[in-house]
C-alpha positions in Angstrom: 4.8 15.3 -20.7 4.6 19.0 -20.1 7.2 21.7 -19.1 6.8 24.0 -16.2 8.8 27.0 -14.9 8.7 29.3 -11.9 10.2 32.5 -10.9 10.3 34.8 -7.9 13.0 37.6 -7.7 14.0 41.2 -8.7 13.9 41.0 -12.3 11.0 41.0 -14.7 9.5 37.6 -14.7 8.1 37.3 -18.1 11.4 36.9 -20.1 13.0 34.7 -17.8 9.8 32.4 -18.0 9.6 32.7 -21.9 13.3 31.8 -21.8 12.7 28.9 -19.8 9.6 27.7 -21.8 11.8 28.0 -25.1 14.2 25.6 -23.6 11.1 23.4 -22.6 9.1 23.4 -25.8 10.4 19.9 -26.8 7.9 18.7 -23.7 4.9 20.1 -25.1 3.6 22.3 -28.3 0.1 22.1 -28.0 -0.3 25.3 -26.0 1.7 27.5 -23.4 1.0 30.2 -21.1 2.3 32.4 -18.0 0.7 33.7 -15.1 2.5 36.9 -13.4 1.8 38.6 -10.3 1.0 42.2 -11.3 0.2 44.6 -8.4 -2.0 42.5 -6.2 -3.7 40.6 -9.0 -2.4 37.4 -11.0 -2.8 38.1 -14.7 -2.7 35.0 -16.9 -2.0 34.9 -20.8 -2.5 31.7 -22.9 -2.2 30.6 -26.3 -2.8 27.6 -28.5 0.0 26.2 -30.6 3.7 26.7 -30.4 5.4 29.3 -27.9 6.0 31.9 -30.7 2.0 32.3 -30.3 2.3 33.2 -26.6 5.2 35.5 -27.4 3.2 37.4 -29.9 0.4 37.9 -27.5 2.9 39.0 -24.9 4.3 41.8 -27.3 0.6 43.1 -28.1 -0.1 43.4 -24.3 2.9 43.4 -21.8 2.9 41.7 -18.5 4.9 43.3 -15.6 5.9 41.7 -12.4 8.6 39.8 -10.6 6.8 36.5 -9.5 5.4 34.2 -12.0 4.9 30.6 -13.5 5.0 29.3 -17.1 3.8 25.9 -19.0 4.2 24.5 -22.2 1.6 21.5 -22.8 1.4 18.4 -24.5 -2.2 17.3 -24.0 -3.2 14.5 -22.0 -6.9 15.3 -20.6 -8.5 17.7 -22.8 -8.0 18.7 -26.5 -5.4 21.4 -27.3 -7.5 24.8 -26.7 -6.8 28.0 -25.0 -9.5 26.8 -22.3 -7.4 23.8 -21.5 -4.0 25.5 -21.8 -2.3 26.3 -18.3 -1.8 28.0 -16.1 -5.3 27.2 -14.3 -6.9 29.4 -11.7 -9.3 28.9 -8.8 -10.2 32.4 -7.4 -6.7 33.8 -6.4 -4.6 30.5 -6.7 -2.9 29.9 -10.0 -0.8 26.7 -10.8 1.0 24.9 -13.6 1.1 20.9 -13.7 3.2 18.4 -15.3 1.7 14.7 -14.6 -1.3 12.9 -14.6 -3.9 13.0 -11.6 -5.3 9.6 -11.5 -8.1 10.2 -9.3 -9.1 13.6 -10.7 -12.9 12.4 -11.7 -13.8 11.5 -8.2 -12.2 14.8 -6.8 -13.9 16.8 -9.5 -17.3 15.5 -8.5 -16.6 16.2 -4.7 -15.5 19.9 -5.5 -18.4 20.3 -8.0 -20.7 19.1 -5.1 -19.1 21.8 -2.8 -19.9 24.5 -5.4 -16.6 24.7 -7.5 -17.1 25.5 -11.2 -14.8 23.9 -13.7 -14.0 25.8 -16.9 -11.6 23.0 -18.7 -11.3 19.4 -19.4 -8.2 19.2 -17.6 -7.2 17.1 -14.5 -4.9 20.1 -13.4 -8.0 22.4 -12.6 -8.8 19.9 -9.9 -5.6 20.6 -8.1 -6.2 24.4 -8.4 -9.6 24.1 -6.8 -8.2 21.6 -3.9 -5.6 24.1 -3.0 -8.4 26.7 -2.8 -10.7 24.7 -0.6 -7.7 24.7 1.6 -7.0 28.3 1.5 -10.4 28.9 2.4 -10.1 26.9 5.6 -7.5 29.5 6.6 -4.5 27.4 5.7 -1.2 29.4 4.3 -0.3 28.7 0.6 2.4 26.1 1.8 0.0 24.2 4.0 -2.8 24.5 1.3 -0.5 22.7 -1.3 1.0 20.0 1.2 -3.0 19.3 2.2 -4.2 19.1 -1.7 -1.4 16.8 -2.6 -2.2 14.4 0.1 -5.6 14.0 -1.9 -4.4 13.3 -5.5 -3.0 10.0 -6.5 -0.8 9.9 -9.7 2.4 11.6 -10.8 2.7 15.5 -10.8 5.1 18.4 -10.7 3.5 21.7 -9.4 4.3 25.5 -9.3 1.7 27.4 -7.5 1.3 31.4 -6.8 -1.5 33.0 -4.9 -3.0 36.5 -4.3 -2.9 35.8 -0.8 1.1 35.5 -0.7 2.0 37.7 -3.6 5.8 37.0 -3.2 5.8 33.3 -2.6 5.8 30.4 -5.1 5.3 26.9 -4.0 6.6 24.1 -5.8 5.6 20.3 -5.4 6.4 17.0 -6.8 5.7 13.4 -6.7 7.1 11.1 -9.7 7.6 14.0 -12.1 11.0 15.8 -12.4 11.3 19.2 -10.9 14.5 21.0 -10.2 15.1 24.2 -8.0 17.6 26.9 -8.3 18.7 29.8 -6.1 20.6 33.0 -5.9 21.0 35.6 -3.7 18.4 37.7 -6.1 16.2 35.0 -7.0 14.6 31.3 -7.0 13.7 29.4 -10.0 11.9 26.0 -10.6 11.6 24.1 -13.8 10.9 20.4 -15.1 14.4 20.4 -16.5 17.8 21.5 -15.9 18.0 23.2 -19.1 15.4 25.6 -18.4 
Protein backbone atom coordinates (compact mmCIF):
# COMPACT_ATOMS: atom_id res chain seq x y z
CA UNK A 1 0.00 0.00 0.00
CA UNK A 2 1.28 3.44 -0.96
CA UNK A 3 -0.15 6.95 -1.03
CA UNK A 4 -0.30 9.23 -4.05
CA UNK A 5 -1.28 12.88 -4.49
CA UNK A 6 -1.42 15.23 -7.44
CA UNK A 7 -2.13 18.92 -7.95
CA UNK A 8 -2.69 21.28 -10.88
CA UNK A 9 -3.66 24.84 -10.06
CA UNK A 10 -2.57 28.40 -9.38
CA UNK A 11 -0.81 27.93 -6.02
CA UNK A 12 2.65 26.52 -5.32
CA UNK A 13 2.32 22.74 -5.56
CA UNK A 14 4.92 21.60 -2.99
CA UNK A 15 3.09 22.69 0.21
CA UNK A 16 -0.14 21.13 -1.08
CA UNK A 17 1.61 17.88 -2.06
CA UNK A 18 3.50 17.61 1.23
CA UNK A 19 0.32 18.37 3.18
CA UNK A 20 -1.45 15.58 1.32
CA UNK A 21 1.44 13.18 1.87
CA UNK A 22 1.38 13.94 5.60
CA UNK A 23 -2.20 12.69 5.68
CA UNK A 24 -1.20 9.60 3.69
CA UNK A 25 1.97 8.65 5.55
CA UNK A 26 0.08 5.81 7.24
CA UNK A 27 -0.02 4.21 3.75
CA UNK A 28 3.77 4.04 3.51
CA UNK A 29 6.78 5.26 5.45
CA UNK A 30 9.71 3.58 3.62
CA UNK A 31 10.30 6.59 1.34
CA UNK A 32 8.58 9.61 -0.14
CA UNK A 33 9.01 11.96 -3.06
CA UNK A 34 7.57 14.74 -5.17
CA UNK A 35 7.89 15.83 -8.78
CA UNK A 36 7.11 19.40 -9.82
CA UNK A 37 6.89 21.01 -13.24
CA UNK A 38 9.49 23.76 -12.87
CA UNK A 39 9.47 25.85 -16.03
CA UNK A 40 9.76 23.41 -18.91
CA UNK A 41 11.36 20.60 -16.86
CA UNK A 42 10.08 18.22 -14.21
CA UNK A 43 12.25 18.19 -11.10
CA UNK A 44 12.10 15.19 -8.76
CA UNK A 45 13.06 15.09 -5.09
CA UNK A 46 13.02 11.76 -3.18
CA UNK A 47 14.05 10.66 0.30
CA UNK A 48 14.28 7.37 2.18
CA UNK A 49 12.43 7.01 5.46
CA UNK A 50 9.69 9.14 6.92
CA UNK A 51 8.22 12.21 5.25
CA UNK A 52 10.23 14.52 7.51
CA UNK A 53 13.35 13.54 5.50
CA UNK A 54 11.73 14.76 2.28
CA UNK A 55 10.57 17.94 4.00
CA UNK A 56 14.15 18.65 5.09
CA UNK A 57 15.41 18.10 1.55
CA UNK A 58 12.79 20.51 0.21
CA UNK A 59 13.86 23.16 2.75
CA UNK A 60 17.48 22.85 1.61
CA UNK A 61 16.64 23.27 -2.08
CA UNK A 62 13.21 24.67 -2.84
CA UNK A 63 11.02 23.50 -5.72
CA UNK A 64 8.69 26.00 -7.39
CA UNK A 65 5.79 25.18 -9.68
CA UNK A 66 2.02 24.84 -9.80
CA UNK A 67 1.80 21.28 -11.18
CA UNK A 68 3.08 18.28 -9.28
CA UNK A 69 2.69 14.77 -7.94
CA UNK A 70 3.79 13.09 -4.71
CA UNK A 71 4.15 9.64 -3.21
CA UNK A 72 4.71 7.91 0.09
CA UNK A 73 5.92 4.31 -0.29
CA UNK A 74 5.45 1.03 1.43
CA UNK A 75 7.95 -1.16 -0.44
CA UNK A 76 6.53 -4.09 -2.40
CA UNK A 77 8.95 -4.52 -5.35
CA UNK A 78 12.48 -3.47 -4.41
CA UNK A 79 13.98 -2.57 -1.07
CA UNK A 80 13.42 0.82 0.57
CA UNK A 81 15.97 3.10 -1.14
CA UNK A 82 16.12 6.45 -2.89
CA UNK A 83 16.58 4.60 -6.18
CA UNK A 84 13.28 2.73 -5.65
CA UNK A 85 11.40 5.72 -4.24
CA UNK A 86 8.75 7.36 -6.40
CA UNK A 87 8.23 9.40 -8.53
CA UNK A 88 9.71 7.43 -11.42
CA UNK A 89 10.79 8.93 -14.73
CA UNK A 90 11.09 7.83 -18.32
CA UNK A 91 12.60 10.80 -20.17
CA UNK A 92 10.04 13.63 -19.79
CA UNK A 93 7.27 11.42 -18.37
CA UNK A 94 7.02 11.14 -14.57
CA UNK A 95 4.54 9.18 -12.46
CA UNK A 96 3.59 7.88 -9.05
CA UNK A 97 1.84 4.56 -8.50
CA UNK A 98 -0.07 2.72 -5.83
CA UNK A 99 -0.70 -0.98 -6.39
CA UNK A 100 1.05 -3.96 -7.93
CA UNK A 101 1.68 -4.60 -11.62
CA UNK A 102 1.51 -8.39 -11.84
CA UNK A 103 2.98 -8.73 -15.34
CA UNK A 104 5.84 -6.27 -14.90
CA UNK A 105 8.58 -8.85 -15.57
CA UNK A 106 7.56 -9.75 -19.16
CA UNK A 107 6.82 -6.07 -19.88
CA UNK A 108 10.25 -5.12 -18.52
CA UNK A 109 11.97 -7.66 -20.80
CA UNK A 110 10.10 -6.29 -23.85
CA UNK A 111 11.04 -2.72 -22.95
CA UNK A 112 14.69 -3.66 -22.37
CA UNK A 113 14.75 -5.23 -25.85
CA UNK A 114 13.38 -1.92 -27.19
CA UNK A 115 16.30 -0.06 -25.56
CA UNK A 116 14.82 1.17 -22.29
CA UNK A 117 17.17 1.18 -19.29
CA UNK A 118 15.87 0.50 -15.79
CA UNK A 119 17.24 2.31 -12.75
CA UNK A 120 15.08 0.76 -10.02
CA UNK A 121 13.79 -2.61 -8.85
CA UNK A 122 10.16 -1.46 -8.96
CA UNK A 123 7.21 -2.52 -11.06
CA UNK A 124 6.31 1.16 -11.38
CA UNK A 125 9.21 2.06 -13.66
CA UNK A 126 7.75 -0.33 -16.25
CA UNK A 127 4.61 1.82 -16.46
CA UNK A 128 6.65 5.01 -16.92
CA UNK A 129 8.54 3.45 -19.83
CA UNK A 130 5.33 2.08 -21.37
CA UNK A 131 3.78 5.55 -21.35
CA UNK A 132 6.95 7.02 -22.86
CA UNK A 133 6.83 4.36 -25.60
CA UNK A 134 3.36 5.55 -26.62
CA UNK A 135 4.31 9.23 -26.34
CA UNK A 136 7.14 8.49 -28.78
CA UNK A 137 4.57 7.01 -31.17
CA UNK A 138 2.90 10.42 -31.29
CA UNK A 139 0.10 9.89 -28.80
CA UNK A 140 -0.90 12.65 -26.41
CA UNK A 141 -0.45 12.08 -22.69
CA UNK A 142 -4.01 10.93 -22.01
CA UNK A 143 -3.99 8.48 -24.90
CA UNK A 144 -0.50 7.21 -23.97
CA UNK A 145 -1.65 6.50 -20.40
CA UNK A 146 -4.73 4.76 -21.76
CA UNK A 147 -2.62 2.62 -24.12
CA UNK A 148 -0.13 1.72 -21.38
CA UNK A 149 -2.83 0.70 -18.91
CA UNK A 150 -4.27 -1.69 -21.51
CA UNK A 151 -0.99 -3.63 -21.32
CA UNK A 152 -0.66 -3.92 -17.54
CA UNK A 153 -2.37 -6.48 -15.33
CA UNK A 154 -2.88 -5.92 -11.64
CA UNK A 155 -4.19 -3.15 -9.49
CA UNK A 156 -3.07 0.43 -9.76
CA UNK A 157 -3.74 4.08 -9.19
CA UNK A 158 -1.52 6.42 -11.19
CA UNK A 159 -0.84 10.13 -11.37
CA UNK A 160 1.21 11.14 -14.42
CA UNK A 161 2.76 14.41 -15.62
CA UNK A 162 4.82 15.07 -18.72
CA UNK A 163 7.14 17.77 -20.00
CA UNK A 164 5.32 17.49 -23.34
CA UNK A 165 2.05 18.71 -21.75
CA UNK A 166 3.20 20.92 -18.84
CA UNK A 167 -0.20 21.96 -17.45
CA UNK A 168 -1.74 18.49 -17.49
CA UNK A 169 -2.02 15.76 -14.88
CA UNK A 170 -3.53 12.43 -15.91
CA UNK A 171 -4.86 10.00 -13.31
CA UNK A 172 -5.98 6.41 -13.86
CA UNK A 173 -7.06 3.56 -11.61
CA UNK A 174 -8.03 -0.07 -11.63
CA UNK A 175 -8.78 -1.80 -8.34
CA UNK A 176 -7.03 0.80 -6.15
CA UNK A 177 -8.65 3.83 -4.56
CA UNK A 178 -8.30 7.22 -6.24
CA UNK A 179 -10.32 10.34 -5.51
CA UNK A 180 -10.53 13.51 -7.58
CA UNK A 181 -11.31 17.00 -6.31
CA UNK A 182 -11.93 20.13 -8.35
CA UNK A 183 -12.38 23.80 -7.62
CA UNK A 184 -12.42 26.77 -10.01
CA UNK A 185 -8.70 27.28 -9.30
CA UNK A 186 -7.35 23.73 -9.05
CA UNK A 187 -7.68 19.99 -9.52
CA UNK A 188 -6.48 17.37 -7.02
CA UNK A 189 -6.05 13.60 -6.99
CA UNK A 190 -5.23 11.38 -4.02
CA UNK A 191 -5.47 7.80 -2.88
CA UNK A 192 -7.55 8.83 0.14
CA UNK A 193 -10.17 11.51 0.80
CA UNK A 194 -8.18 12.77 3.83
CA UNK A 195 -5.41 14.01 1.55
